[in-house]
ROMAR-416935 format. One record per atom (N, C-alpha, C): x, y, z; residue number from 1; atom name. Coordinates in steps of 0.1 Angstrom, whole numbers. Example, Ala and Ser with C-alpha at 12.3 -4.5 7.8 and 13.67 -1.06 7.14 Angstrom:
2
+-------+-------+-------+-----+-------+
|  east | north |    up | num | atome |
+-------+-------+-------+-----+-------+
|   132 |   -57 |    78 |   1 |     N |
|   123 |   -45 |    78 |   1 |    CA |
|   132 |   -33 |    78 |   1 |     C |
|   128 |   -22 |    71 |   2 |     N |
|   137 |   -11 |    71 |   2 |    CA |
|   129 |     0 |    79 |   2 |     C |
+-------+-------+-------+-----+-------+
//
This chain:
113
+-------+-------+-------+-----+-------+
|  east | north |    up | num | atome |
+-------+-------+-------+-----+-------+
|   178 |   104 |  -512 |   1 |     N |
|   176 |    95 |  -503 |   1 |    CA |
|   174 |    79 |  -508 |   1 |     C |
|   171 |    77 |  -520 |   2 |     N |
|   168 |    64 |  -528 |   2 |    CA |
|   182 |    60 |  -528 |   2 |     C |
|   192 |    67 |  -535 |   3 |     N |
|   206 |    62 |  -540 |   3 |    CA |
|   210 |    57 |  -527 |   3 |     C |
|   209 |    67 |  -514 |   4 |     N |
|   218 |    60 |  -503 |   4 |    CA |
|   210 |    46 |  -497 |   4 |     C |
|   198 |    47 |  -498 |   5 |     N |
|   192 |    34 |  -494 |   5 |    CA |
|   197 |    23 |  -500 |   5 |     C |
|   197 |    25 |  -516 |   6 |     N |
|   204 |    15 |  -523 |   6 |    CA |
|   219 |     9 |  -521 |   6 |     C |
|   226 |    23 |  -519 |   7 |     N |
|   240 |    17 |  -517 |   7 |    CA |
|   243 |    13 |  -505 |   7 |     C |
|   234 |    14 |  -492 |   8 |     N |
|   236 |     7 |  -479 |   8 |    CA |
|   232 |    -7 |  -482 |   8 |     C |
|   220 |   -10 |  -486 |   9 |     N |
|   216 |   -22 |  -488 |   9 |    CA |
|   225 |   -32 |  -498 |   9 |     C |
|   232 |   -28 |  -507 |  10 |     N |
|   243 |   -32 |  -515 |  10 |    CA |
|   253 |   -34 |  -507 |  10 |     C |
|   257 |   -27 |  -496 |  11 |     N |
|   269 |   -31 |  -487 |  11 |    CA |
|   269 |   -40 |  -477 |  11 |     C |
|   254 |   -44 |  -476 |  12 |     N |
|   253 |   -57 |  -466 |  12 |    CA |
|   259 |   -69 |  -467 |  12 |     C |
|   265 |   -73 |  -455 |  13 |     N |
|   271 |   -84 |  -458 |  13 |    CA |
|   263 |   -95 |  -462 |  13 |     C |
|   270 |  -106 |  -474 |  14 |     N |
|   260 |  -114 |  -480 |  14 |    CA |
|   249 |  -110 |  -489 |  14 |     C |
|   245 |   -97 |  -488 |  15 |     N |
|   239 |   -94 |  -502 |  15 |    CA |
|   243 |   -93 |  -514 |  15 |     C |
|   240 |  -104 |  -523 |  16 |     N |
|   245 |  -102 |  -537 |  16 |    CA |
|   237 |   -95 |  -547 |  16 |     C |
|   223 |   -97 |  -543 |  17 |     N |
|   211 |   -88 |  -551 |  17 |    CA |
|   204 |   -78 |  -544 |  17 |     C |
|   202 |   -68 |  -547 |  18 |     N |
|   194 |   -58 |  -542 |  18 |    CA |
|   182 |   -55 |  -553 |  18 |     C |
|   171 |   -56 |  -550 |  19 |     N |
|   163 |   -45 |  -560 |  19 |    CA |
|   148 |   -38 |  -554 |  19 |     C |
|   150 |   -26 |  -556 |  20 |     N |
|   138 |   -19 |  -552 |  20 |    CA |
|   128 |   -15 |  -562 |  20 |     C |
|   117 |   -19 |  -555 |  21 |     N |
|   108 |   -17 |  -566 |  21 |    CA |
|    94 |    -7 |  -560 |  21 |     C |
|    84 |    -2 |  -572 |  22 |     N |
|    77 |     5 |  -566 |  22 |    CA |
|    64 |    -2 |  -564 |  22 |     C |
|    52 |     4 |  -558 |  23 |     N |
|    41 |    -4 |  -555 |  23 |    CA |
|    33 |    -8 |  -566 |  23 |     C |
|    36 |    -4 |  -578 |  24 |     N |
|    31 |    -9 |  -590 |  24 |    CA |
|    39 |   -21 |  -596 |  24 |     C |
|    52 |   -26 |  -589 |  25 |     N |
|    58 |   -37 |  -596 |  25 |    CA |
|    68 |   -34 |  -604 |  25 |     C |
|    70 |   -19 |  -605 |  26 |     N |
|    80 |   -13 |  -614 |  26 |    CA |
|    94 |   -12 |  -608 |  26 |     C |
|   106 |   -18 |  -615 |  27 |     N |
|   121 |   -17 |  -610 |  27 |    CA |
|   123 |    -2 |  -608 |  27 |     C |
|   129 |     3 |  -594 |  28 |     N |
|   134 |    15 |  -595 |  28 |    CA |
|   147 |    15 |  -597 |  28 |     C |
|   154 |     7 |  -588 |  29 |     N |
|   170 |     3 |  -588 |  29 |    CA |
|   170 |   -10 |  -586 |  29 |     C |
|   182 |   -15 |  -594 |  30 |     N |
|   187 |   -31 |  -591 |  30 |    CA |
|   201 |   -35 |  -594 |  30 |     C |
|   205 |   -43 |  -588 |  31 |     N |
|   218 |   -47 |  -593 |  31 |    CA |
|   217 |   -58 |  -604 |  31 |     C |
|   225 |   -61 |  -609 |  32 |     N |
|   224 |   -70 |  -622 |  32 |    CA |
|   226 |   -84 |  -618 |  32 |     C |
|   220 |   -93 |  -627 |  33 |     N |
|   221 |  -109 |  -627 |  33 |    CA |
|   212 |  -112 |  -616 |  33 |     C |
|   200 |  -108 |  -613 |  34 |     N |
|   195 |  -116 |  -602 |  34 |    CA |
|   187 |  -131 |  -607 |  34 |     C |
|   188 |  -140 |  -599 |  35 |     N |
|   182 |  -155 |  -602 |  35 |    CA |
|   170 |  -152 |  -608 |  35 |     C |
|   162 |  -143 |  -604 |  36 |     N |
|   149 |  -145 |  -609 |  36 |    CA |
|   142 |  -129 |  -614 |  36 |     C |
|   133 |  -131 |  -624 |  37 |     N |
|   131 |  -117 |  -629 |  37 |    CA |
|   121 |  -111 |  -619 |  37 |     C |
|   120 |   -96 |  -623 |  38 |     N |
|   110 |   -88 |  -613 |  38 |    CA |
|    98 |   -94 |  -615 |  38 |     C |
|    91 |   -97 |  -626 |  39 |     N |
|    79 |  -105 |  -625 |  39 |    CA |
|    78 |  -116 |  -618 |  39 |     C |
|    87 |  -127 |  -619 |  40 |     N |
|    84 |  -139 |  -608 |  40 |    CA |
|    85 |  -133 |  -593 |  40 |     C |
|    92 |  -119 |  -591 |  41 |     N |
|    92 |  -118 |  -576 |  41 |    CA |
|    80 |  -111 |  -572 |  41 |     C |
|    73 |  -104 |  -582 |  42 |     N |
|    60 |   -96 |  -580 |  42 |    CA |
|    50 |  -111 |  -577 |  42 |     C |
|    51 |  -119 |  -586 |  43 |     N |
|    42 |  -131 |  -583 |  43 |    CA |
|    42 |  -138 |  -570 |  43 |     C |
|    58 |  -139 |  -564 |  44 |     N |
|    56 |  -145 |  -554 |  44 |    CA |
|    52 |  -135 |  -540 |  44 |     C |
|    56 |  -123 |  -541 |  45 |     N |
|    50 |  -115 |  -529 |  45 |    CA |
|    35 |  -117 |  -531 |  45 |     C |
|    27 |  -115 |  -545 |  46 |     N |
|    12 |  -120 |  -545 |  46 |    CA |
|     6 |  -131 |  -539 |  46 |     C |
|    14 |  -142 |  -542 |  47 |     N |
|    12 |  -156 |  -536 |  47 |    CA |
|    12 |  -156 |  -521 |  47 |     C |
|    21 |  -148 |  -516 |  48 |     N |
|    23 |  -147 |  -502 |  48 |    CA |
|    13 |  -140 |  -496 |  48 |     C |
|    11 |  -129 |  -502 |  49 |     N |
|    -1 |  -123 |  -496 |  49 |    CA |
|   -17 |  -127 |  -497 |  49 |     C |
|   -17 |  -137 |  -506 |  50 |     N |
|   -29 |  -147 |  -509 |  50 |    CA |
|   -31 |  -154 |  -497 |  50 |     C |
|   -20 |  -161 |  -494 |  51 |     N |
|   -19 |  -170 |  -484 |  51 |    CA |
|   -21 |  -164 |  -469 |  51 |     C |
|   -15 |  -153 |  -467 |  52 |     N |
|   -18 |  -143 |  -456 |  52 |    CA |
|   -32 |  -139 |  -456 |  52 |     C |
|   -40 |  -136 |  -467 |  53 |     N |
|   -55 |  -132 |  -467 |  53 |    CA |
|   -60 |  -144 |  -462 |  53 |     C |
|   -57 |  -158 |  -470 |  54 |     N |
|   -66 |  -170 |  -465 |  54 |    CA |
|   -64 |  -174 |  -452 |  54 |     C |
|   -54 |  -173 |  -444 |  55 |     N |
|   -52 |  -177 |  -430 |  55 |    CA |
|   -57 |  -164 |  -424 |  55 |     C |
|   -60 |  -155 |  -425 |  56 |     N |
|   -63 |  -144 |  -419 |  56 |    CA |
|   -55 |  -138 |  -411 |  56 |     C |
|   -42 |  -137 |  -415 |  57 |     N |
|   -27 |  -134 |  -409 |  57 |    CA |
|   -27 |  -119 |  -407 |  57 |     C |
|   -35 |  -111 |  -414 |  58 |     N |
|   -35 |   -98 |  -413 |  58 |    CA |
|   -24 |   -93 |  -425 |  58 |     C |
|   -21 |   -79 |  -428 |  59 |     N |
|   -13 |   -71 |  -440 |  59 |    CA |
|     0 |   -80 |  -437 |  59 |     C |
|     3 |   -84 |  -449 |  60 |     N |
|    19 |   -88 |  -450 |  60 |    CA |
|    29 |   -79 |  -451 |  60 |     C |
|    41 |   -76 |  -445 |  61 |     N |
|    50 |   -69 |  -445 |  61 |    CA |
|    63 |   -73 |  -448 |  61 |     C |
|    66 |   -87 |  -445 |  62 |     N |
|    80 |   -91 |  -451 |  62 |    CA |
|    77 |  -106 |  -452 |  62 |     C |
|    88 |  -109 |  -461 |  63 |     N |
|    88 |  -128 |  -464 |  63 |    CA |
|   100 |  -130 |  -464 |  63 |     C |
|   105 |  -140 |  -459 |  64 |     N |
|   119 |  -145 |  -460 |  64 |    CA |
|   117 |  -162 |  -467 |  64 |     C |
|   126 |  -163 |  -475 |  65 |     N |
|   128 |  -175 |  -480 |  65 |    CA |
|   141 |  -180 |  -479 |  65 |     C |
|   142 |  -195 |  -473 |  66 |     N |
|   154 |  -201 |  -470 |  66 |    CA |
|   157 |  -211 |  -480 |  66 |     C |
|   168 |  -214 |  -486 |  67 |     N |
|   170 |  -226 |  -493 |  67 |    CA |
|   186 |  -225 |  -497 |  67 |     C |
|   189 |  -227 |  -510 |  68 |     N |
|   202 |  -224 |  -513 |  68 |    CA |
|   206 |  -210 |  -512 |  68 |     C |
|   197 |  -200 |  -511 |  69 |     N |
|   202 |  -184 |  -509 |  69 |    CA |
|   192 |  -181 |  -499 |  69 |     C |
|   195 |  -169 |  -493 |  70 |     N |
|   186 |  -162 |  -482 |  70 |    CA |
|   177 |  -151 |  -493 |  70 |     C |
|   164 |  -152 |  -493 |  71 |     N |
|   158 |  -143 |  -497 |  71 |    CA |
|   149 |  -134 |  -488 |  71 |     C |
|   149 |  -122 |  -492 |  72 |     N |
|   140 |  -113 |  -483 |  72 |    CA |
|   132 |  -104 |  -493 |  72 |     C |
|   118 |  -104 |  -491 |  73 |     N |
|   110 |   -94 |  -497 |  73 |    CA |
|   103 |   -84 |  -485 |  73 |     C |
|   103 |   -71 |  -485 |  74 |     N |
|   101 |   -63 |  -472 |  74 |    CA |
|    93 |   -53 |  -482 |  74 |     C |
|    79 |   -51 |  -474 |  75 |     N |
|    73 |   -39 |  -478 |  75 |    CA |
|    78 |   -26 |  -470 |  75 |     C |
|    89 |   -20 |  -476 |  76 |     N |
|    98 |    -9 |  -467 |  76 |    CA |
|    86 |     1 |  -465 |  76 |     C |
|    82 |     8 |  -472 |  77 |     N |
|    70 |    19 |  -472 |  77 |    CA |
|    59 |    18 |  -480 |  77 |     C |
|    48 |    26 |  -480 |  78 |     N |
|    37 |    25 |  -489 |  78 |    CA |
|    39 |    21 |  -503 |  78 |     C |
|    49 |    30 |  -512 |  79 |     N |
|    51 |    27 |  -526 |  79 |    CA |
|    66 |    23 |  -527 |  79 |     C |
|    74 |    14 |  -518 |  80 |     N |
|    85 |     7 |  -519 |  80 |    CA |
|    88 |    -4 |  -514 |  80 |     C |
|    92 |   -13 |  -523 |  81 |     N |
|    95 |   -27 |  -518 |  81 |    CA |
|   108 |   -31 |  -520 |  81 |     C |
|   116 |   -37 |  -509 |  82 |     N |
|   128 |   -42 |  -511 |  82 |    CA |
|   131 |   -55 |  -512 |  82 |     C |
|   138 |   -59 |  -520 |  83 |     N |
|   143 |   -73 |  -523 |  83 |    CA |
|   157 |   -76 |  -520 |  83 |     C |
|   162 |   -86 |  -512 |  84 |     N |
|   173 |   -87 |  -512 |  84 |    CA |
|   175 |  -103 |  -514 |  84 |     C |
|   189 |  -107 |  -518 |  85 |     N |
|   192 |  -120 |  -521 |  85 |    CA |
|   206 |  -125 |  -519 |  85 |     C |
|   211 |  -133 |  -513 |  86 |     N |
|   224 |  -138 |  -515 |  86 |    CA |
|   225 |  -151 |  -504 |  86 |     C |
|   237 |  -156 |  -510 |  87 |     N |
|   239 |  -171 |  -501 |  87 |    CA |
|   246 |  -170 |  -488 |  87 |     C |
|   249 |  -160 |  -484 |  88 |     N |
|   258 |  -160 |  -469 |  88 |    CA |
|   252 |  -149 |  -462 |  88 |     C |
|   238 |  -144 |  -467 |  89 |     N |
|   231 |  -134 |  -458 |  89 |    CA |
|   230 |  -139 |  -443 |  89 |     C |
|   231 |  -129 |  -435 |  90 |     N |
|   225 |  -131 |  -421 |  90 |    CA |
|   212 |  -124 |  -416 |  90 |     C |
|   204 |  -130 |  -416 |  91 |     N |
|   190 |  -126 |  -413 |  91 |    CA |
|   189 |  -113 |  -401 |  91 |     C |
|   197 |  -118 |  -390 |  92 |     N |
|   195 |  -107 |  -382 |  92 |    CA |
|   205 |   -91 |  -386 |  92 |     C |
|   215 |   -95 |  -393 |  93 |     N |
|   219 |   -82 |  -399 |  93 |    CA |
|   211 |   -76 |  -409 |  93 |     C |
|   203 |   -81 |  -419 |  94 |     N |
|   198 |   -77 |  -427 |  94 |    CA |
|   185 |   -71 |  -420 |  94 |     C |
|   178 |   -77 |  -413 |  95 |     N |
|   166 |   -73 |  -402 |  95 |    CA |
|   170 |   -60 |  -397 |  95 |     C |
|   181 |   -59 |  -389 |  96 |     N |
|   185 |   -46 |  -384 |  96 |    CA |
|   186 |   -36 |  -393 |  96 |     C |
|   194 |   -37 |  -402 |  97 |     N |
|   196 |   -25 |  -411 |  97 |    CA |
|   184 |   -22 |  -419 |  97 |     C |
|   177 |   -29 |  -422 |  98 |     N |
|   165 |   -26 |  -428 |  98 |    CA |
|   156 |   -14 |  -418 |  98 |     C |
|   156 |   -19 |  -406 |  99 |     N |
|   149 |   -14 |  -396 |  99 |    CA |
|   152 |     1 |  -391 |  99 |     C |
|   169 |     0 |  -392 | 100 |     N |
|   176 |    14 |  -391 | 100 |    CA |
|   174 |    22 |  -402 | 100 |     C |
|   175 |    17 |  -416 | 101 |     N |
|   172 |    25 |  -429 | 101 |    CA |
|   157 |    31 |  -432 | 101 |     C |
|   149 |    22 |  -424 | 102 |     N |
|   133 |    24 |  -424 | 102 |    CA |
|   132 |    39 |  -415 | 102 |     C |
|   139 |    37 |  -403 | 103 |     N |
|   138 |    50 |  -392 | 103 |    CA |
|   142 |    64 |  -397 | 103 |     C |
|   155 |    60 |  -405 | 104 |     N |
|   163 |    71 |  -411 | 104 |    CA |
|   152 |    79 |  -423 | 104 |     C |
|   147 |    67 |  -430 | 105 |     N |
|   138 |    69 |  -440 | 105 |    CA |
|   124 |    81 |  -437 | 105 |     C |
|   119 |    75 |  -428 | 106 |     N |
|   108 |    80 |  -422 | 106 |    CA |
|   112 |    93 |  -416 | 106 |     C |
|   123 |    96 |  -407 | 107 |     N |
|   124 |   109 |  -405 | 107 |    CA |
|   130 |   119 |  -415 | 107 |     C |
|   132 |   114 |  -426 | 108 |     N |
|   135 |   126 |  -438 | 108 |    CA |
|   124 |   127 |  -447 | 108 |     C |
|   112 |   122 |  -443 | 109 |     N |
|   101 |   122 |  -453 | 109 |    CA |
|    97 |   138 |  -448 | 109 |     C |
|    89 |   145 |  -458 | 110 |     N |
|    83 |   158 |  -452 | 110 |    CA |
|    72 |   154 |  -445 | 110 |     C |
|    70 |   165 |  -435 | 111 |     N |
|    60 |   164 |  -426 | 111 |    CA |
|    45 |   168 |  -430 | 111 |     C |
|    35 |   162 |  -428 | 112 |     N |
|    21 |   167 |  -433 | 112 |    CA |
|    18 |   177 |  -424 | 112 |     C |
|    11 |   187 |  -432 | 113 |     N |
|     4 |   200 |  -423 | 113 |    CA |
|    -9 |   199 |  -420 | 113 |     C |
+-------+-------+-------+-----+-------+
//
């Protein structure tokens, strides 16, 4: 299932970089040549979470960064984070595909008894 998710995300239009990380910040799968390290991404996510807490915004599930490229950090599920980046990314397409992938992912998880 993880391989399928990774390949779907790599196929998104404009997504040049894809990284999947676990809840401990360890890289599970990644494309090569990311502009920033996994450590930098963990630090950015922590800073965004701290800001959300400081302003009482509630739990943070997603962060978008726009500049020279589009970057998305998404809390995909309890123990999986998705990071996407690319110069010609389309936010709507990325958002739609992530939600579709999340629904498929959740439907394939074992049911609790």
